BAFI-538610 format. One line per field, with one value per residue (C-alpha): residue number from 1; x, y, z. Coordinates in nm, 2 decimals. Each point is the difference from the previous one (the first is absolute). Layout:
// residues N
resi	NUM ...
xx	X ...
yy	Y ...
zz	Z ...
***
This chain:
// residues 665
resi	1 2 3 4 5 6 7 8 9 10 11 12 13 14 15 16 17 18 19 20 21 22 23 24 25 26 27 28 29 30 31 32 33 34 35 36 37 38 39 40 41 42 43 44 45 46 47 48 49 50 51 52 53 54 55 56 57 58 59 60 61 62 63 64 65 66 67 68 69 70 71 72 73 74 75 76 77 78 79 80 81 82 83 84 85 86 87 88 89 90 91 92 93 94 95 96 97 98 99 100 101 102 103 104 105 106 107 108 109 110 111 112 113 114 115 116 117 118 119 120 121 122 123 124 125 126 127 128 129 130 131 132 133 134 135 136 137 138 139 140 141 142 143 144 145 146 147 148 149 150 151 152 153 154 155 156 157 158 159 160 161 162 163 164 165 166 167 168 169 170 171 172 173 174 175 176 177 178 179 180 181 182 183 184 185 186 187 188 189 190 191 192 193 194 195 196 197 198 199 200 201 202 203 204 205 206 207 208 209 210 211 212 213 214 215 216 217 218 219 220 221 222 223 224 225 226 227 228 229 230 231 232 233 234 235 236 237 238 239 240 241 242 243 244 245 246 247 248 249 250 251 252 253 254 255 256 257 258 259 260 261 262 263 264 265 266 267 268 269 270 271 272 273 274 275 276 277 278 279 280 281 282 283 284 285 286 287 288 289 290 291 292 293 294 295 296 297 298 299 300 301 302 303 304 305 306 307 308 309 310 311 312 313 314 315 316 317 318 319 320 321 322 323 324 325 326 327 328 329 330 331 332 333 334 335 336 337 338 339 340 341 342 343 344 345 346 347 348 349 350 351 352 353 354 355 356 357 358 359 360 361 362 363 364 365 366 367 368 369 370 371 372 373 374 375 376 377 378 379 380 381 382 383 384 385 386 387 388 389 390 391 392 393 394 395 396 397 398 399 400 401 402 403 404 405 406 407 408 409 410 411 412 413 414 415 416 417 418 419 420 421 422 423 424 425 426 427 428 429 430 431 432 433 434 435 436 437 438 439 440 441 442 443 444 445 446 447 448 449 450 451 452 453 454 455 456 457 458 459 460 461 462 463 464 465 466 467 468 469 470 471 472 473 474 475 476 477 478 479 480 481 482 483 484 485 486 487 488 489 490 491 492 493 494 495 496 497 498 499 500 501 502 503 504 505 506 507 508 509 510 511 512 513 514 515 516 517 518 519 520 521 522 523 524 525 526 527 528 529 530 531 532 533 534 535 536 537 538 539 540 541 542 543 544 545 546 547 548 549 550 551 552 553 554 555 556 557 558 559 560 561 562 563 564 565 566 567 568 569 570 571 572 573 574 575 576 577 578 579 580 581 582 583 584 585 586 587 588 589 590 591 592 593 594 595 596 597 598 599 600 601 602 603 604 605 606 607 608 609 610 611 612 613 614 615 616 617 618 619 620 621 622 623 624 625 626 627 628 629 630 631 632 633 634 635 636 637 638 639 640 641 642 643 644 645 646 647 648 649 650 651 652 653 654 655 656 657 658 659 660 661 662 663 664 665
xx	-10.21 -0.06 -0.19 0.29 0.26 -0.23 -0.03 0.38 0.05 -0.26 0.14 0.35 -0.11 -0.18 0.32 0.21 -0.24 -0.10 0.19 -0.15 0.13 0.19 -0.20 -0.01 -0.24 0.05 0.34 0.07 0.05 -0.22 -0.09 -0.30 0.14 0.11 -0.08 0.37 0.23 0.37 0.20 0.33 0.18 0.34 0.14 0.14 0.27 0.28 -0.21 -0.16 0.19 0.37 0.19 0.37 0.02 -0.18 0.26 0.29 0.07 -0.10 0.34 -0.01 -0.37 -0.29 -0.32 -0.17 0.12 0.35 0.01 -0.13 0.26 0.28 -0.11 -0.01 0.34 0.13 -0.17 -0.18 -0.37 -0.07 0.15 -0.15 -0.35 0.08 0.12 -0.31 -0.23 0.16 0.01 -0.37 -0.09 0.20 -0.04 -0.36 -0.17 -0.28 0.24 0.07 -0.37 -0.06 0.27 -0.13 -0.34 0.15 0.19 -0.31 -0.03 -0.35 0.10 0.28 0.07 0.12 0.23 -0.05 0.19 -0.21 0.24 -0.08 -0.37 0.02 0.25 0.22 -0.01 -0.35 -0.25 -0.32 0.17 -0.02 0.23 -0.18 0.31 0.01 -0.37 0.05 0.25 -0.26 -0.26 0.23 0.06 -0.37 -0.05 0.26 -0.14 -0.35 0.14 0.12 -0.28 0.22 -0.09 0.22 0.03 0.12 0.25 0.12 0.36 0.13 -0.24 0.08 0.29 0.04 -0.20 0.31 0.37 0.11 0.12 -0.30 -0.23 0.25 0.02 0.24 0.09 0.03 -0.37 -0.30 -0.14 -0.36 -0.07 0.17 -0.18 -0.37 0.06 0.15 -0.30 -0.24 0.19 -0.02 -0.37 -0.07 0.22 -0.19 -0.33 0.14 0.10 -0.34 -0.17 0.18 -0.03 -0.33 -0.17 0.29 -0.06 0.35 0.14 -0.01 0.03 0.19 0.30 -0.01 0.34 0.29 0.19 -0.05 0.29 -0.02 -0.07 -0.37 -0.12 -0.17 -0.19 0.12 -0.26 0.14 0.00 -0.36 -0.10 0.19 -0.16 -0.35 0.07 0.11 -0.30 -0.24 0.16 -0.01 -0.36 -0.11 0.05 0.05 -0.19 0.11 0.36 0.16 0.22 0.32 0.11 0.36 0.12 0.28 0.36 0.03 -0.37 0.03 -0.16 -0.38 -0.05 -0.26 -0.12 -0.31 -0.29 -0.04 -0.14 -0.10 -0.22 0.24 0.35 0.27 0.30 0.32 0.31 0.36 0.22 0.38 0.28 -0.18 -0.13 -0.27 -0.20 -0.35 0.12 0.14 -0.35 -0.23 -0.02 -0.13 -0.25 -0.13 -0.02 -0.21 -0.23 -0.06 -0.07 -0.16 0.23 0.21 0.38 0.24 0.37 0.07 0.38 0.25 0.30 0.37 0.08 0.07 -0.23 -0.06 -0.12 -0.22 -0.18 -0.05 -0.13 -0.25 -0.11 -0.05 -0.21 -0.22 -0.07 -0.14 -0.19 0.23 0.11 0.35 0.22 0.37 0.28 0.13 -0.02 0.33 0.34 0.35 0.23 -0.22 -0.14 -0.28 -0.26 -0.15 0.21 0.37 0.14 0.34 0.29 0.21 0.37 -0.09 -0.26 0.23 0.26 -0.27 -0.07 0.37 0.01 -0.30 0.16 0.33 0.20 0.03 0.07 -0.30 -0.08 -0.03 -0.35 -0.02 0.11 -0.23 -0.29 0.09 -0.01 -0.33 -0.16 0.12 -0.18 -0.32 0.03 0.06 -0.32 -0.20 -0.18 0.17 0.35 -0.05 0.11 -0.31 0.03 -0.24 0.08 -0.15 -0.33 0.00 0.03 -0.29 -0.25 0.08 0.20 -0.28 -0.23 0.25 0.25 0.18 0.31 0.00 0.29 0.16 0.15 -0.04 0.29 0.06 0.28 0.25 0.09 0.09 -0.21 0.11 -0.01 -0.19 -0.28 -0.15 -0.38 -0.24 -0.20 0.01 0.30 0.01 -0.19 0.22 0.31 0.12 0.20 0.10 -0.10 -0.32 -0.18 0.07 -0.19 0.23 -0.25 0.23 0.08 0.29 0.08 0.28 -0.22 -0.13 0.22 0.37 0.07 -0.31 0.01 -0.22 -0.28 -0.18 0.01 0.21 0.25 0.30 0.11 0.29 0.17 0.21 0.33 0.04 0.07 -0.32 -0.29 -0.33 0.15 -0.09 0.08 -0.15 0.23 0.02 -0.11 -0.05 -0.04 -0.35 -0.11 -0.14 -0.15 -0.23 0.01 -0.27 0.15 -0.10 0.22 -0.03 0.12 0.00 0.36 0.29 0.10 0.26 0.01 0.29 -0.03 0.17 0.11 0.25 0.12 0.27 0.12 -0.27 -0.10 -0.37 -0.21 -0.34 -0.26 -0.17 -0.32 -0.23 -0.37 0.10 0.29 0.37 0.13 0.31 0.19 0.08 0.23 0.29 0.12 0.36 0.10 0.10 0.19 -0.25 -0.37 0.02 0.26 -0.21 0.03 -0.22 -0.06 -0.21 -0.25 -0.01 -0.24 -0.36 -0.31 -0.28 -0.31 -0.11 -0.24 -0.03 0.19 0.13 0.37 0.05 0.34 0.03 0.30 0.18 0.30 -0.03 0.24 0.01 -0.15 -0.20 -0.02 -0.17 -0.06 0.11 -0.22 0.17 -0.16 0.25 -0.21 -0.35 -0.22 -0.33 -0.21 -0.26 0.26 0.23 -0.21 -0.30 -0.25 -0.02 -0.36 -0.11 0.30 -0.08 0.21 -0.16 0.16 0.20 -0.15 0.07 0.17 0.19 0.12 0.25 0.16 -0.21 -0.27 -0.18 -0.12 -0.29 0.08 -0.20 0.20 -0.20 0.28 0.30 0.30 0.33 -0.05 0.26 -0.08 0.29 0.01 0.20 0.09 -0.07 0.32 -0.04 0.22 -0.15 -0.11 -0.12 -0.16 -0.28 -0.13 0.20 -0.16 -0.27 -0.36 -0.31 -0.30 -0.28 -0.02 0.31 0.10 0.36 0.15 0.29 0.18 0.27 0.14 0.13 0.22 0.37 0.05 -0.11 -0.33 -0.09 -0.35 -0.10 -0.14 0.10 -0.09 -0.11 0.01 -0.20 0.06 -0.01 0.02 -0.36 -0.06 0.16 -0.09 0.20 -0.12 0.09 -0.02 0.07 0.20 -0.03 0.21
yy	-1.98 0.17 -0.31 -0.22 0.21 0.01 -0.38 -0.04 0.24 -0.18 -0.34 0.11 0.15 -0.33 -0.20 0.23 -0.04 -0.36 -0.15 0.22 0.07 -0.27 -0.10 -0.25 -0.29 -0.21 -0.16 0.11 0.31 0.04 0.26 0.02 -0.28 -0.27 -0.15 -0.04 0.26 -0.11 0.33 -0.06 0.33 0.15 0.24 0.32 0.02 0.25 0.26 0.23 -0.16 -0.05 -0.27 -0.04 -0.36 0.07 0.27 -0.22 0.29 -0.16 0.03 0.38 0.10 -0.23 0.19 0.23 0.31 -0.13 -0.07 0.35 0.16 -0.21 0.12 0.37 -0.04 -0.11 0.24 0.27 0.08 0.14 -0.30 -0.24 0.13 -0.05 -0.35 -0.10 0.14 -0.24 -0.28 0.02 0.04 -0.30 -0.25 -0.08 0.10 -0.13 -0.25 -0.17 -0.04 -0.14 -0.25 -0.12 -0.05 -0.21 -0.21 -0.09 0.25 0.14 0.26 0.22 0.10 0.36 0.08 0.36 0.25 0.24 0.28 -0.03 0.07 0.24 0.27 -0.12 0.33 0.09 -0.27 0.00 0.18 -0.26 -0.02 -0.02 -0.12 -0.31 -0.08 0.07 -0.29 -0.23 0.13 -0.08 -0.35 -0.06 0.11 -0.24 -0.29 0.07 -0.03 -0.35 -0.12 0.00 0.09 0.23 -0.05 0.31 -0.08 0.24 -0.11 0.29 0.15 0.33 -0.07 -0.36 -0.31 -0.20 0.05 -0.11 0.20 -0.12 0.23 0.29 0.01 0.25 -0.07 0.38 0.04 -0.18 -0.29 -0.05 -0.18 0.26 0.30 0.08 0.27 -0.27 -0.22 0.28 0.09 -0.36 -0.02 0.32 -0.10 -0.32 0.19 0.23 -0.30 -0.16 0.32 0.03 -0.37 -0.11 -0.04 -0.16 -0.37 -0.07 0.09 -0.34 0.10 0.18 -0.16 0.22 -0.05 -0.20 -0.24 0.15 -0.10 0.13 -0.10 0.10 -0.15 -0.32 -0.14 0.29 0.22 0.32 -0.15 -0.10 0.34 0.16 -0.22 0.07 0.38 -0.03 -0.21 0.24 0.29 -0.18 -0.12 0.36 0.06 -0.35 -0.32 -0.15 -0.11 -0.30 0.09 -0.22 -0.05 -0.10 -0.17 0.12 -0.11 0.03 -0.10 -0.34 0.04 0.05 -0.03 0.25 0.07 -0.22 0.00 0.20 0.35 0.07 -0.18 0.06 -0.08 -0.25 -0.12 0.05 -0.19 0.00 -0.30 -0.01 -0.24 -0.30 -0.34 -0.03 -0.27 0.01 0.02 0.35 0.15 -0.23 0.27 0.24 -0.25 -0.03 0.38 -0.01 -0.28 0.15 0.36 -0.08 0.27 -0.05 -0.02 0.16 -0.05 0.37 -0.03 -0.27 -0.08 0.06 -0.37 -0.25 -0.10 -0.34 0.17 0.24 -0.29 -0.20 0.31 0.09 -0.37 0.01 0.32 -0.10 -0.35 0.19 0.26 0.28 0.28 0.14 0.30 -0.03 0.23 0.19 0.04 0.19 0.02 0.11 -0.28 -0.28 -0.33 -0.07 0.23 0.02 0.30 0.08 0.35 0.01 0.16 0.25 0.06 0.35 -0.14 -0.28 0.26 0.17 -0.34 -0.04 0.34 -0.08 -0.34 0.17 -0.13 0.32 0.37 0.24 0.06 0.35 0.14 -0.02 -0.37 -0.08 0.16 -0.21 -0.31 0.07 0.11 -0.32 -0.19 0.20 -0.07 -0.37 -0.02 0.03 -0.33 -0.03 0.05 -0.27 -0.36 -0.23 -0.32 -0.24 -0.28 0.20 0.06 -0.37 -0.11 0.21 -0.11 -0.28 -0.22 0.02 -0.18 -0.23 -0.27 0.03 0.19 0.25 0.15 0.31 0.07 -0.16 -0.24 -0.14 -0.25 -0.02 0.30 0.14 -0.06 0.22 -0.17 0.28 -0.03 -0.32 -0.05 0.19 -0.20 -0.13 -0.16 -0.37 0.07 0.25 -0.03 -0.14 0.21 -0.09 0.34 0.15 0.21 0.24 -0.13 0.14 0.25 0.29 0.19 -0.08 -0.15 -0.24 -0.27 -0.10 0.17 0.05 0.18 0.23 0.08 -0.05 -0.22 -0.05 -0.38 -0.20 -0.06 0.21 0.24 0.24 0.24 -0.18 0.12 -0.26 0.13 -0.15 0.06 0.16 0.15 -0.26 -0.36 -0.25 -0.03 -0.17 -0.32 -0.29 -0.38 -0.10 0.33 0.01 0.23 -0.06 0.18 -0.04 0.02 -0.06 -0.21 0.13 -0.33 -0.36 -0.12 -0.07 0.27 0.07 0.26 0.21 0.11 0.33 -0.01 0.12 -0.16 0.12 -0.34 -0.26 -0.23 0.01 -0.26 0.04 -0.25 0.16 -0.14 0.09 -0.10 -0.25 -0.17 0.05 0.27 -0.17 -0.06 0.12 0.30 0.05 0.36 0.02 0.29 0.32 0.18 0.28 0.08 0.22 -0.21 -0.16 -0.33 -0.22 -0.37 -0.20 -0.28 -0.30 0.02 -0.08 -0.01 0.26 0.01 0.34 0.17 0.11 -0.17 0.06 0.00 -0.08 0.07 -0.20 0.07 -0.31 0.19 0.38 0.28 0.14 0.30 -0.05 0.26 -0.17 -0.32 0.01 -0.25 -0.11 -0.20 -0.27 -0.17 0.01 -0.31 -0.10 -0.05 -0.22 -0.24 -0.02 0.08 -0.19 0.24 -0.08 0.10 -0.36 -0.08 0.00 -0.05 -0.03 0.12 -0.27 -0.21 -0.03 0.33 0.02 -0.36 -0.25 -0.17 -0.01 0.21 -0.03 0.22 -0.08 0.09 0.00 -0.01 0.06 -0.16 -0.24 0.21 -0.01 0.14 0.12 0.07 0.17 0.08 0.29 0.11 0.35 0.14 -0.16 -0.31 -0.31 -0.26 -0.26 -0.08 -0.25 0.00 0.04 -0.22 -0.05 -0.02 -0.11 0.23 0.00 0.02 -0.08 0.00 0.11 -0.10 0.18 -0.19 0.20 -0.32 -0.11 0.31 -0.06 0.28 0.09 0.20 0.24 0.14 0.31 0.16 -0.15 0.10 -0.22 0.06 -0.23 0.06 -0.14 0.15 0.13 0.09 0.09 0.08 0.11 -0.02 -0.06 -0.32 -0.04 -0.29 -0.08 -0.27
zz	-11.93 0.34 0.12 -0.11 0.19 0.31 -0.01 -0.02 0.29 0.21 -0.09 0.09 0.33 0.08 -0.07 0.22 0.29 -0.06 0.29 0.28 0.35 0.18 0.31 0.28 -0.04 0.31 0.00 -0.36 -0.22 -0.30 -0.26 -0.23 -0.23 0.25 0.33 0.10 -0.15 0.04 0.02 -0.19 0.07 -0.06 0.26 -0.14 0.26 -0.04 -0.19 0.25 0.28 -0.10 0.20 0.04 -0.09 -0.33 -0.08 0.14 0.24 0.33 0.16 -0.03 -0.06 0.07 0.08 -0.25 0.19 0.03 -0.37 -0.09 0.23 -0.16 -0.34 0.12 0.15 -0.34 -0.24 0.21 0.05 -0.35 -0.19 0.25 -0.10 -0.37 0.07 0.21 -0.27 -0.25 0.25 0.08 -0.37 -0.11 0.28 -0.07 -0.33 -0.22 -0.16 0.33 0.07 -0.35 0.05 0.34 -0.15 -0.29 0.25 0.19 0.29 0.07 0.26 0.13 0.36 0.03 0.30 0.10 0.22 0.19 -0.09 -0.37 0.08 0.29 0.09 0.29 0.19 -0.09 0.11 -0.21 -0.30 -0.27 -0.30 -0.33 -0.19 0.22 -0.06 -0.37 -0.01 0.15 -0.25 -0.29 0.13 0.04 -0.36 -0.12 0.21 -0.15 -0.35 0.08 0.23 0.31 0.36 0.20 0.38 0.19 0.27 0.26 0.02 0.20 0.25 0.18 0.25 -0.12 0.11 0.06 0.10 -0.35 -0.30 -0.20 0.20 -0.02 0.38 0.16 0.36 0.06 -0.04 0.16 -0.20 -0.10 0.32 0.22 -0.13 0.01 -0.26 -0.24 0.06 -0.08 -0.31 -0.12 0.07 -0.19 -0.29 -0.05 0.01 -0.27 -0.21 0.04 -0.08 -0.33 -0.11 0.16 -0.34 -0.18 -0.06 -0.13 0.34 0.15 0.36 0.27 0.17 0.31 0.16 -0.15 0.23 0.34 0.23 0.36 0.35 0.01 0.32 0.09 -0.30 -0.21 0.16 -0.15 -0.35 0.02 0.13 -0.29 -0.26 0.14 -0.01 -0.36 -0.09 0.15 -0.19 -0.33 0.05 0.06 -0.37 -0.17 0.04 -0.32 0.05 0.18 0.30 0.01 0.36 0.06 0.32 0.23 -0.04 -0.38 -0.06 0.17 0.35 0.00 0.38 0.12 -0.35 0.04 -0.02 -0.32 0.05 -0.36 -0.26 -0.28 0.13 -0.08 0.21 -0.20 0.10 -0.13 -0.07 -0.04 0.04 0.15 -0.13 -0.26 0.18 0.14 0.35 -0.05 -0.07 0.21 0.27 -0.27 -0.13 0.36 0.02 -0.32 0.12 0.34 -0.12 -0.34 -0.14 -0.32 -0.01 -0.24 -0.03 -0.04 -0.05 -0.07 -0.23 0.03 -0.05 -0.27 -0.29 0.16 0.32 -0.20 -0.18 0.32 0.19 -0.28 -0.01 0.38 -0.01 -0.29 0.15 0.30 -0.20 0.10 -0.23 0.00 -0.07 -0.12 0.11 -0.19 -0.38 -0.05 0.18 -0.08 -0.12 0.13 -0.14 0.25 -0.16 -0.35 -0.09 0.08 -0.03 -0.17 0.19 -0.20 0.07 0.15 0.23 0.10 0.10 0.22 0.17 0.05 0.18 0.21 0.09 0.10 -0.29 -0.22 0.07 -0.03 -0.37 -0.14 -0.02 -0.38 0.00 0.29 -0.18 -0.31 0.20 0.17 -0.33 -0.16 0.28 -0.07 -0.38 0.05 0.22 -0.32 -0.09 -0.33 0.15 0.27 -0.04 0.00 0.21 -0.17 0.24 0.29 -0.18 -0.11 0.36 0.11 -0.27 -0.24 0.23 0.26 -0.24 -0.18 0.09 -0.33 -0.09 -0.29 -0.19 0.15 -0.35 -0.33 -0.08 -0.35 -0.06 -0.14 0.21 0.34 0.31 0.29 0.33 0.17 -0.25 0.15 -0.02 0.23 0.26 0.35 0.17 -0.09 -0.32 -0.19 0.22 0.32 0.25 0.35 0.14 -0.15 0.26 0.29 0.30 0.26 0.15 -0.10 -0.32 -0.22 -0.33 0.05 0.16 -0.34 -0.26 0.03 -0.33 0.01 -0.37 -0.31 0.14 0.33 0.04 0.23 -0.28 0.08 -0.28 -0.01 -0.25 -0.26 -0.16 -0.26 -0.35 -0.13 0.24 0.05 0.32 0.25 0.10 0.25 0.30 0.34 -0.16 0.24 -0.03 -0.09 -0.16 -0.35 -0.27 -0.30 -0.33 -0.27 -0.34 -0.36 -0.23 -0.35 -0.16 0.10 0.04 0.23 0.24 0.26 0.28 0.11 0.37 0.07 0.37 0.25 0.33 0.24 0.13 0.00 -0.29 -0.09 -0.17 -0.17 -0.12 -0.30 -0.15 -0.28 0.03 0.27 -0.19 0.08 -0.23 -0.14 0.32 0.35 -0.02 0.23 0.06 0.12 0.21 -0.20 0.28 0.06 0.02 -0.32 -0.18 -0.27 -0.18 -0.22 0.03 -0.25 0.03 -0.23 -0.29 0.04 -0.23 0.01 -0.22 -0.14 0.23 0.36 0.29 0.35 0.09 0.37 0.15 0.32 0.23 0.13 0.14 0.05 0.08 -0.35 -0.19 -0.32 -0.27 -0.30 -0.20 -0.36 -0.19 -0.32 -0.29 -0.11 -0.27 -0.14 -0.01 -0.17 0.31 -0.18 -0.12 0.29 0.32 0.12 0.15 0.38 0.07 0.08 0.22 0.37 0.32 0.34 0.32 0.17 0.28 0.28 0.06 0.23 -0.05 0.13 -0.19 -0.31 -0.18 -0.33 -0.29 -0.23 -0.36 -0.32 -0.33 -0.32 -0.21 0.07 0.10 0.18 0.34 0.25 0.37 0.19 0.37 0.13 0.35 0.13 -0.15 -0.34 0.03 -0.17 0.26 -0.25 -0.33 0.07 -0.36 -0.32 -0.26 -0.27 0.13 -0.19 -0.02 0.26 0.37 0.20 0.36 0.05 0.34 0.17 0.27 0.19 0.16 -0.35 -0.05 0.04 0.26 0.35 -0.02 0.27 0.08 -0.19 -0.31 -0.34 -0.36 -0.28 -0.37 -0.22 -0.37 -0.35 -0.35 0.02 0.37 0.33 0.35 0.31 0.36 0.37 0.20 0.38 0.14 0.37 0.16
***
């Protein structure tokens, strides 16, 4: 029995330590199991380093110290300590790490404030409670085979003039004080002494986002990094050192050549394009130094930008770390912290809209924030995780929610996937080189795509509707028809003054008819318009709602079963039907489609303009089976035709397909 227990313990220990230290191997990072380990990390921002924008308090309190002072001003020192104890306990717990591992992350990046590890007014006096928090995190990461990268987010004095570093203009910065530099060097030596033998510590991110005029070729930054490296290497030769460039980890001038055999250049990427040109200067840095790259922080954008950025990194063998995992009332991270009425009142006070709350009510609001930080109390954003992992590997859309018809399909529950695959929106990314949300999402609710979503006040609603709908946009919805039969769809919409029009299709065939949406007199004045009936076989299909004329809000689609049919008797299975893309395309004045019909059928080909008006019906007659070429000649239509995009719908009793053609005069 003892031997069996001993074997289990040894086997378990072997599993826990199977991956080994992360280390540099030329241009790449590896561990004991792989020659190129792609770090896929989640940044634990807001936990040990609270930020104003994560609390929605930026207008009043932005830096960690400002936030703490604002809390103390509301509820006093004693209750502030009670609040922060709960805040720290709930913000990151074992459940959070378990969830990240299940989503696909293999590491976390921990932003640290030096004041949590060392007494501010007593240099060299280290705080065991702070290190205990790190120890707990390491233990959780071990349990789920995840590395932890230690990141000094707030160095003594602040390494930038930004709230993120907790800089205070009344005191010297890191760069203006030899004492602060010495404290930072000694702190890293203390950290390395404690964790030198811990393989699940993936490395040391020495200084987060330096931002300072540091001399020609960043000479002060290089000197500081070398001093930190020497201090760490006195006690620890196991761990990678992550080196960030100046100006928010983007400028690596003066930081070459490499001065250590186990270092990695760490850059950050926000609010710019996702093409190769944006990182070529970093690829050149890697090639010239033979040192690995790591995207140590990125995020705060749309799902579409997320997917394209991960694709860009992994094509170039670069790992990445997303930012952050949890924020208050936000959609751009995996977890959103719900806002209670009491905390909303506090935000109103901080924003100058409300009078100061009483201490008891303020404490209630802050403690509700701490309670809602628990993993189980947060709202999970599956679309964000899908964008970081599945969508990177797949060009398919998958259901956001299960839809069975007959039944209701809420407009905001369109499929998950990339833009132009699951949906089409005219503004899908923020590439403006500055922060902000409105550049890709106007409603800023429910989901993190370019599709604009807002709160809905209709009597029957899941709380949200799609808004700010523009011409040419569309959304797809995977649904399962429980029975074969004839259906119709009721579209629940609202429009202040403009008349909308949609082109709905199911599995490529027009779903009944185009649907006109007359103005309702208000953006939350709701009305329902119905399509004509159409046939659907039992099974899984996709509803595509294409917008011909926008300027309306969409709440839901009510899919009604009008009559049941025997699919084997009435519907010919369309598996053998085929339709090629038209050629030429663009064309003038004619183009052709190649069609294969397994059986003789009556076939109708209808051409629509961009707003859904019928331009012509080139084919509307019985065709024999076999291969056919169908010609469309715009010169034969009885109306003036302008250059542009047009839609075709080819259908019969057993098949249908909708697509675009381009006419150029």
